[in-house]
C-alpha positions in Angstrom: 61.8 -51.6 74.9 65.1 -50.5 73.3 66.5 -54.0 73.8 63.4 -55.7 72.4 63.3 -53.3 69.5 66.9 -53.9 68.6 66.2 -57.7 68.8 63.2 -57.3 66.4 65.4 -55.3 63.9 68.1 -58.0 63.9 65.4 -60.7 63.6 63.8 -58.9 60.6 67.0 -59.1 58.6 67.9 -62.7 59.5 68.2 -65.1 56.7 68.0 -68.1 59.0 64.2 -67.9 59.9 62.1 -66.2 57.2 58.9 -66.7 59.2 60.4 -65.0 62.3 61.7 -62.2 60.1 58.2 -61.6 58.6 56.6 -61.6 62.1 59.2 -59.2 63.4 58.5 -56.8 60.6 54.7 -57.0 61.2 55.2 -56.4 65.0 57.2 -53.2 64.3 54.7 -52.0 61.7 51.6 -52.7 63.8 52.5 -51.5 67.3 53.2 -47.8 67.9 55.6 -48.7 70.7 58.0 -50.0 68.0 57.3 -47.2 65.4 60.7 -45.6 65.9 62.5 -48.9 65.2 60.7 -49.3 61.9 61.6 -45.7 61.1 65.2 -46.3 61.8 65.2 -49.0 59.2 63.3 -46.8 56.7 65.6 -43.8 57.3 68.6 -46.0 56.8 67.3 -47.2 53.4 66.1 -43.7 52.4 69.5 -42.1 53.1 71.2 -44.4 50.5 71.0 -41.5 48.0 72.1 -38.1 49.4 71.2 -34.7 48.1 74.6 -34.4 46.4 74.2 -37.9 44.9 70.8 -37.0 43.6 72.0 -33.7 42.1 74.8 -35.5 40.2 72.8 -38.6 39.3 72.3 -39.3 35.6 68.6 -39.9 36.3 68.2 -36.3 37.6 66.7 -34.7 34.5 65.7 -31.1 33.8 63.6 -30.0 30.9 63.0 -26.4 29.7 65.9 -24.8 31.6 69.4 -25.3 33.0 69.6 -25.4 36.8 72.4 -23.7 38.7 73.8 -26.6 40.7 76.2 -24.3 42.6 73.3 -22.3 44.0 71.4 -25.5 44.9 74.5 -26.9 46.7 75.0 -23.6 48.6 71.3 -23.6 49.8 71.5 -27.2 50.8 74.7 -26.7 52.8 72.9 -24.0 54.8 69.8 -26.2 55.1 71.8 -29.2 56.4 73.8 -27.1 58.9 70.6 -25.6 60.3 68.6 -28.8 60.4 71.4 -30.9 62.0 71.9 -28.3 64.7 68.3 -28.3 65.8 67.4 -31.9 65.3 70.4 -32.9 67.5 69.2 -30.5 70.2 65.9 -32.3 70.0 67.4 -35.7 70.3 69.5 -34.6 73.3 66.4 -33.4 75.1 63.0 -32.9 73.5 61.9 -31.0 76.6 64.6 -28.4 76.0 64.0 -28.0 72.3 63.8 -24.2 71.7 60.6 -24.3 69.6 59.7 -20.6 70.4 63.1 -19.5 69.3 62.8 -21.6 66.1 59.4 -20.2 65.3 60.6 -16.6 65.9 63.5 -17.2 63.5 61.1 -18.7 60.9 58.8 -15.6 61.1 61.8 -13.2 60.9 63.4 -14.9 57.9 60.0 -15.3 56.1 59.4 -11.5 56.4 62.9 -10.8 54.9 62.4 -13.2 52.0 58.8 -12.2 51.1 60.2 -9.4 48.9 62.3 -11.8 46.9 60.0 -14.8 47.0 60.0 -15.0 43.2 63.9 -14.9 43.0 65.0 -17.0 46.0 68.3 -17.9 44.4 69.5 -14.4 45.3 69.3 -15.2 49.0 70.8 -18.8 49.3 72.0 -18.5 52.9 68.7 -17.3 54.3 66.6 -19.7 52.2 68.6 -22.7 53.3 68.4 -21.6 56.9 64.6 -21.1 56.6 63.9 -24.5 55.1 66.1 -26.1 57.7 64.2 -24.4 60.5 60.8 -25.4 59.1 62.0 -29.0 58.7 63.3 -29.1 62.3 60.0 -27.7 63.6 58.1 -30.4 61.7 60.4 -33.1 63.1 59.9 -31.7 66.6 56.1 -31.4 66.4 55.8 -34.9 65.0 58.0 -36.3 67.8 55.7 -34.6 70.3 52.6 -35.9 68.7 54.1 -39.4 68.8 55.1 -38.9 72.5 58.7 -39.7 71.5 61.1 -40.3 74.3 63.8 -42.6 73.0 64.8 -40.1 70.2 67.9 -40.8 68.1 69.1 -39.2 65.0 68.0 -42.1 62.8 64.5 -42.5 64.2 63.3 -38.9 63.8 60.7 -38.3 61.1 62.6 -36.1 58.6 62.7 -35.0 55.0 65.3 -36.8 52.9 67.8 -35.5 50.4 65.7 -36.2 47.3 62.6 -34.7 48.9 64.6 -31.5 49.7 65.8 -31.4 46.1 62.2 -31.6 44.9 61.2 -28.7 47.3 64.1 -26.6 46.1 63.0 -27.1 42.5 59.4 -26.1 43.3 60.6 -23.0 45.0 62.6 -22.0 41.9 66.0 -22.2 43.6 68.6 -22.8 41.0 66.3 -21.2 38.4 66.2 -17.7 37.1 62.8 -17.1 38.8 59.7 -18.8 40.2 57.7 -20.4 37.4 55.1 -23.2 36.8 56.7 -26.6 36.8 56.2 -30.3 37.2 58.3 -32.6 39.5 58.6 -36.3 39.3 59.2 -38.1 42.6 58.9 -41.9 42.6 55.8 -43.5 43.9 56.1 -44.2 47.7 59.1 -41.8 48.0 57.6 -38.9 49.8 55.5 -36.6 47.5 53.3 -35.8 50.4 56.3 -34.6 52.5 57.6 -32.4 49.6 54.1 -31.0 49.0 53.4 -30.3 52.7 56.8 -28.6 53.3 56.4 -26.6 50.1 52.9 -25.5 51.1 54.2 -24.3 54.4 57.0 -22.3 52.8 54.8 -20.8 50.1 52.3 -19.7 52.8 55.2 -18.2 54.9 56.1 -16.1 51.8 52.5 -14.8 51.7 50.9 -16.9 49.1 47.4 -18.5 49.4 48.0 -22.2 48.8 45.6 -24.9 47.6 46.8 -28.5 47.6 44.6 -30.7 45.4 44.6 -34.5 45.2 42.5 -36.9 43.1 41.5 -38.7 46.3 39.7 -37.1 49.2 41.0 -39.9 51.5 44.6 -39.2 50.6 44.0 -35.5 50.8 42.7 -35.7 54.3 45.5 -38.1 55.3 48.2 -35.8 54.0 46.7 -32.7 55.6 46.6 -34.5 59.0 50.4 -35.1 58.7 51.1 -31.4 58.5 48.2 -29.6 60.2 50.2 -29.2 63.4 53.0 -27.5 61.5 50.7 -25.2 59.6 49.0 -24.2 62.9 52.3 -23.7 64.7 53.6 -21.4 62.0 50.4 -19.4 61.9 49.7 -20.2 58.2 46.8 -22.7 58.6 44.3 -20.1 57.2 46.4 -19.8 54.0 46.6 -23.5 53.2 43.7 -25.8 52.1 43.8 -29.4 51.1 41.0 -30.6 48.8 40.0 -33.0 46.1 39.0 -31.4 42.8 35.2 -31.1 43.7 36.0 -29.4 47.1 38.5 -27.1 45.4 36.1 -26.0 42.7 33.4 -25.2 45.3 35.9 -23.2 47.4 37.3 -21.3 44.5 33.8 -20.2 43.5 33.0 -19.0 47.0 36.2 -17.7 48.4 36.8 -14.8 46.0 40.6 -15.5 46.2 41.2 -16.5 42.6 37.9 -15.4 41.1 35.2 -13.0 42.1 32.9 -14.4 44.7 30.1 -15.5 42.3 27.7 -16.7 45.0 27.9 -13.5 47.0 27.4 -11.3 43.9 24.4 -13.4 42.8 22.7 -13.2 46.2 23.2 -9.4 46.1 21.6 -9.3 42.7 18.6 -11.4 43.7 17.9 -9.1 46.7 18.5 -5.9 44.6 21.4 -5.1 46.9 24.3 -2.9 45.8 27.5 -4.5 44.8 30.8 -2.9 45.9 32.3 -0.8 43.2 35.7 -2.4 43.8 36.6 -6.0 44.7 39.1 -6.3 47.6 42.7 -6.8 46.4 43.5 -10.5 46.0 46.7 -12.1 47.2 48.7 -14.2 44.9 47.8 -17.9 44.8 49.7 -21.2 44.4 48.2 -24.5 43.3 50.0 -27.7 44.3 48.8 -30.8 42.6 49.4 -34.3 43.9 49.6 -36.3 40.6 48.8 -34.5 37.3 46.5 -37.2 35.9 43.6 -35.0 37.2 44.1 -33.1 34.0 43.3 -36.2 31.9 40.1 -37.3 33.6 36.9 -36.8 31.6 35.2 -35.3 34.6 37.9 -32.6 34.7 38.9 -31.9 31.1 35.5 -32.0 29.5 33.2 -31.2 32.3 31.8 -28.1 34.1 30.8 -27.1 37.7 27.5 -25.4 38.1 27.4 -23.8 41.5 24.3 -22.6 43.2 23.5 -20.3 46.1 21.4 -21.1 49.1 18.5 -18.7 49.8 17.7 -18.8 53.5 14.2 -18.5 54.9 12.8 -20.8 52.2 12.4 -23.9 54.5 8.6 -23.2 55.1 8.1 -23.4 51.3 10.1 -26.6 50.9 8.3 -28.2 53.9 4.9 -27.3 52.5 5.7 -28.7 49.1 6.9 -31.9 50.8 3.7 -32.3 52.9 1.4 -31.6 49.9 3.4 -33.7 47.4 0.4 -36.1 47.0 -1.7 -33.3 45.6 0.9 -31.8 43.3 2.1 -32.5 39.7 4.5 -30.9 37.3 1.8 -28.4 36.2 1.5 -27.1 39.8 4.1 -24.3 39.3 1.4 -21.5 39.2 -0.3 -22.9 42.3 2.9 -23.0 44.3 3.8 -19.4 43.2 0.6 -18.3 45.0 1.6 -19.9 48.3 2.2 -17.4 51.1 5.6 -18.9 51.6 6.6 -18.2 48.0 5.4 -14.6 48.2 7.4 -14.0 51.4 10.6 -15.2 49.6 9.8 -12.9 46.7 9.6 -9.9 49.0 13.1 -10.6 50.2 14.5 -11.4 46.8 12.6 -9.4 44.2 14.8 -10.3 41.3 13.8 -14.0 41.6 10.9 -12.9 39.3 13.3 -12.0 36.5 13.9 -14.1 33.4 17.5 -15.4 33.2 17.2 -15.4 29.4 14.5 -14.9 26.7 11.9 -17.6 26.7 13.1 -19.2 29.9 11.1 -19.4 33.1 11.8 -16.9 35.9 14.4 -17.8 38.5 11.6 -18.7 41.0 9.6 -20.7 38.5 12.8 -22.6 37.6 13.3 -23.4 41.3 9.7 -24.6 41.7 10.0 -26.8 38.6 13.2 -28.4 40.0 11.4 -28.8 43.4 8.5 -30.6 41.8 10.7 -32.8 39.7 12.4 -34.0 42.9 9.5 -34.3 45.3 7.4 -36.4 42.9 10.1 -39.1 43.1 9.0 -39.5 46.8 5.6 -41.2 46.8 3.5 -41.2 49.9 4.1 -44.9 50.2 6.4 -47.3 48.5 10.0 -47.0 47.3 11.5 -43.8 45.9 11.9 -43.4 42.1 15.5 -42.2 41.9 16.5 -40.8 38.5 20.1 -41.7 39.4 21.0 -44.8 41.4 23.8 -42.9 43.2 21.1 -40.8 44.9 19.9 -43.8 46.9 23.4 -44.6 48.0 23.6 -42.2 51.0 24.5 -42.4 54.6 23.9 -40.3 57.7 26.7 -38.9 59.9 25.1 -39.1 63.3 27.6 -36.7 64.8 27.1 -33.8 62.3 23.5 -34.9 61.3 24.4 -34.6 57.7 23.7 -36.8 54.7 26.6 -37.9 52.6 26.7 -39.8 49.3 29.0 -42.8 48.7 31.6 -42.0 46.1 31.4 -44.8 43.5 35.1 -44.9 42.9 36.6 -44.6 46.4 33.6 -45.7 48.5 34.1 -42.7 50.8 31.0 -40.8 52.0 31.1 -37.3 50.6 29.2 -35.0 53.0 29.7 -32.0 50.7 27.9 -33.6 47.8 24.3 -32.6 47.0 21.7 -33.5 44.5 19.8 -30.3 45.0 16.2 -30.7 46.0 16.5 -34.5 45.9 18.9 -34.1 48.9 16.6 -31.6 50.6 13.6 -34.0 50.4 15.8 -36.9 51.5 16.4 -34.9 54.7 12.7 -34.5 55.2 12.1 -38.2 54.5 14.7 -39.1 57.1 12.8 -36.9 59.6 9.6 -38.7 58.8 11.3 -42.1 59.4 12.7 -40.9 62.7 16.3 -41.1 61.5 16.7 -37.3 62.0 14.9 -34.5 63.9 13.8 -31.2 62.5 16.2 -29.3 64.8 19.1 -31.3 63.2 18.6 -29.1 60.1 19.6 -25.9 62.0 23.1 -24.4 61.7 24.8 -21.4 63.2 26.0 -18.6 60.9 27.9 -15.6 61.9 27.0 -12.3 60.1 28.2 -8.7 60.5 25.7 -6.1 61.2 26.8 -2.7 59.8 24.7 -0.4 61.9 27.4 0.1 64.4 28.5 -1.5 67.6 27.4 0.3 70.8 26.9 3.4 68.7 30.6 3.6 67.9 30.6 2.5 64.3 32.1 -0.7 62.9 30.4 -4.1 62.5 29.1 -6.3 65.3 29.2 -10.0 64.8 25.8 -11.6 65.2 25.1 -15.4 65.4 22.0 -16.4 63.4 20.4 -19.9 63.4 19.4 -20.8 59.8 18.0 -24.0 58.2 20.4 -25.9 56.0 17.7 -26.3 53.4 16.8 -23.4 51.1 16.2 -22.4 47.5 19.1 -23.3 45.3 19.2 -21.1 42.1 22.3 -21.7 40.0 24.7 -18.7 39.7 26.9 -19.7 36.7 29.1 -22.3 35.1 32.8 -22.9 35.6 34.7 -25.3 33.4 36.9 -27.5 35.6 39.9 -27.2 33.2 39.9 -23.4 33.6 40.5 -23.6 37.4 44.3 -24.0 37.2 44.6 -20.9 35.0 43.2 -18.8 37.7 46.2 -19.3 39.9 49.3 -17.1 40.0 51.5 -20.2 40.0 50.8 -23.9 39.7 53.0 -26.9 40.4 52.5 -30.6 40.1 54.2 -33.6 41.6 53.8 -37.0 40.0 55.4 -40.4 40.1 54.8 -41.1 36.4 55.8 -38.0 34.3 58.1 -40.2 32.2 55.2 -42.5 31.3 52.9 -39.9 29.8 51.7 -40.2 26.2 52.5 -37.4 23.7 48.8 -36.3 23.9 49.0 -36.0 27.7 52.3 -34.1 27.4 50.7 -31.7 24.9 47.8 -31.0 27.3 50.3 -30.2 30.1 52.2 -27.8 27.9 49.0 -26.0 27.0 48.5 -25.5 30.7 51.9 -23.8 30.9 54.0 -26.6 32.3 57.1 -26.1 30.2 59.6 -26.8 33.1 60.1 -30.3 34.4 62.5 -32.0 36.9 62.8 -35.8 37.4 64.2 -36.6 40.8 66.1 -39.9 41.1 65.0 -42.5 43.6 66.0 -42.1 47.3 66.5 -45.8 47.5 69.0 -48.2 45.9 66.2 -50.1 44.2 66.1 -53.6 42.7 64.6 -53.9 39.3 61.0 -55.2 39.2 60.1 -58.2 37.2 57.3 -56.8 34.9 55.1 -59.2 33.0 53.4 -58.1 29.8 49.9 -56.7 30.2 47.2 -59.2 29.2 44.2 -57.7 27.4 40.9 -59.6 27.4 38.2 -58.7 24.9 35.7 -61.4 26.0 32.7 -61.0 28.2 32.7 -60.1 31.9 32.6 -63.8 33.0 35.7 -64.6 31.1 37.4 -61.5 32.6 36.5 -62.6 36.2 37.4 -66.2 35.5 40.9 -65.1 34.4 41.3 -63.0 37.5 40.3 -65.9 39.8 42.8 -68.2 38.0 45.6 -65.7 38.4 44.7 -65.1 42.0 44.8 -68.8 42.8 48.1 -69.4 41.0 49.9 -66.6 42.9 48.3 -67.5 46.3 49.2 -71.2 45.9 52.9 -70.0 45.6 52.6 -68.4 49.0 52.3 -64.8 47.7 50.0 -62.1 49.0 47.6 -61.0 46.1 46.1 -57.6 45.6 43.2 -57.4 43.1 42.7 -53.8 42.2 39.3 -53.0 40.7 37.8 -49.9 39.4 35.3 -49.2 42.1 33.1 -50.8 44.8 30.5 -51.8 42.2 33.1 -53.9 40.4 34.3 -55.4 43.7 30.7 -56.6 44.4 30.3 -57.9 40.9 33.4 -60.1 41.3 32.2 -61.3 44.7 28.8 -62.3 43.1 30.6 -64.1 40.3 32.7 -66.1 42.7 29.7 -67.1 44.7 27.5 -67.9 41.7 30.2 -70.0 40.0 31.1 -71.8 43.2 34.7 -70.7 43.0 36.8 -71.7 46.0 39.7 -69.5 46.9 43.0 -71.0 48.3 42.6 -72.0 52.0 38.8 -71.5 51.6 39.4 -67.9 52.5 37.0 -65.0 52.0 39.1 -62.3 50.4 39.6 -59.1 52.4 38.0 -55.9 51.0 39.7 -52.6 51.1 37.2 -49.8 50.2 36.5 -46.3 51.3 33.6 -47.3 53.6 36.1 -48.4 56.3 37.0 -46.2 59.1 40.6 -45.1 59.6 41.6 -47.8 62.1 40.0 -50.7 60.2 41.4 -49.4 56.9 45.0 -49.4 58.3 44.6 -52.8 59.9 43.4 -54.3 56.5 46.3 -52.6 54.7 48.7 -54.3 57.1 46.9 -57.7 56.8 46.8 -57.6 53.0 50.5 -58.4 52.5 50.5 -61.5 54.7 51.3 -65.0 53.3 48.7 -66.2 50.8 46.3 -63.4 51.7 43.9 -62.3 48.9 42.5 -58.7 49.0 40.1 -56.9 46.7 41.0 -53.2 46.5 39.3 -50.3 44.9 41.5 -48.3 42.6 41.8 -45.3 45.0 44.1 -47.5 47.1 46.1 -48.5 44.1 48.1 -45.2 44.5 49.2 -43.4 47.6 48.8 -46.4 49.9 51.9 -48.1 51.3 51.5 -51.9 51.1 54.5 -53.2 53.0 55.5 -56.9 52.6 57.7 -58.2 55.4 58.8 -61.4 53.7 
């Protein structure tokens, strides 16, 4: 395999046969057996700019402070010495790699550094050694996962000099102390590696870490790359990767950053006593993959309205469903008299209170919401969805859960819910035979405080509850306030130097006064950028211009990516091509790259999309964070 791999490497860089060079690149990118050879090529290119080169580079820019380069060089020297020692041990014999020794050293150094975690420049030797050990452990675990046998120094998965510089800046090394900041690392140059390593280090220092990305697909992909390291270091419970919606829901429920609103509201509804004192919260860190989440309308001007789930309410929901043909919006009083409603009121007496003057009681509001939803499900005929996205659902037949297709990414979101519309969709699926009633049951572990075997303490008990229940809202949280609840917040972006003055003002308002722009890890060639063409005609003219541009590029032998806003726009372009009788070069049907694809098919289409004359329609989620590698 080594001989064949070396031959493929030589073939890829041959100027004599461009077609053979392209095929050699595709073979190394496609087949796992040749992954190490492709990485050798990548590592060779990525090492073009060393840590020292990056630190002295005129494009390494700092705003808001003056970094201590001497401290940064001292820390890197100790990092490099440690990393090289252990990665060479691994390359000599992966079976003999002292992973337990490395892990013990990591734990010991972390314990020493916790006390100075906000002033790491004071411990340059220990910090450099710790980062080197963590990086070596990640390289080792990755090699094990890939079943690496032919390990060499240049084919090991490793952080590169510019990535380490970004990590050092995030950790506050070279600064007077740890502080909120933004880092620019070029697109495709390893933000995910810098974020993953930083997350592990912050967790080792005792912080609770949330890593948030605009895309759930990218968030899950990046977490998968580092989950073995997090688990190995014993910090997996302190690190969470989420998109913004997942993060908001977790923040409201965890009680880490804010009081646990859901728990408190449930206590209130049942007339339970709240604890006089909240448990002490640990300090938290927010790591953001791209800062443009701050500029999205859904974030900056929108609010999250969480609800609680009241168990033991399924009998009421089921009765309303079965009697929907006899109900109307004026049936609130009638439903209040149901035995099922009275049973709930006995368990949660404060449901009868008014949330505000002139408003219906909590229970009346729930019944109104229930009626509004159930009346959209006639006994026969199609549903009358108030929002088209409610009809765009799918069922995960492993978890037996309903998920809604995200209009931007096309990825099913199994955490999304439209309240009672979702509850009644479950019951409709049961009627259709797509689900069974037992599929609605889940296990929940609770603590019983009456003592365990008469010796005090709390005994864990497993209860089986229905996933459907009443859903009273327990408050409102403005999305834009979430970052302010963290002790520290950091962002990594590939486009800090492209932001408008308004966007920069917004970031300063959030406390991002410190910035570092990291130079590229590659010796890049300049791109040929054409001016942006703005069309103000109708949709047909817009699509016609796209088709003309696609044909022009494909006829020249180029691969063409057409990036569209969402799956709706992809389908609209496809309909236009069909209705207008447009013929694409080679009579091809363009590939589609949307979030509906499973992982294996998605990766296959990403590889195929850069082939000679290939045309691919891509939703905008893949326009960032996806590596489209062209081998010719």
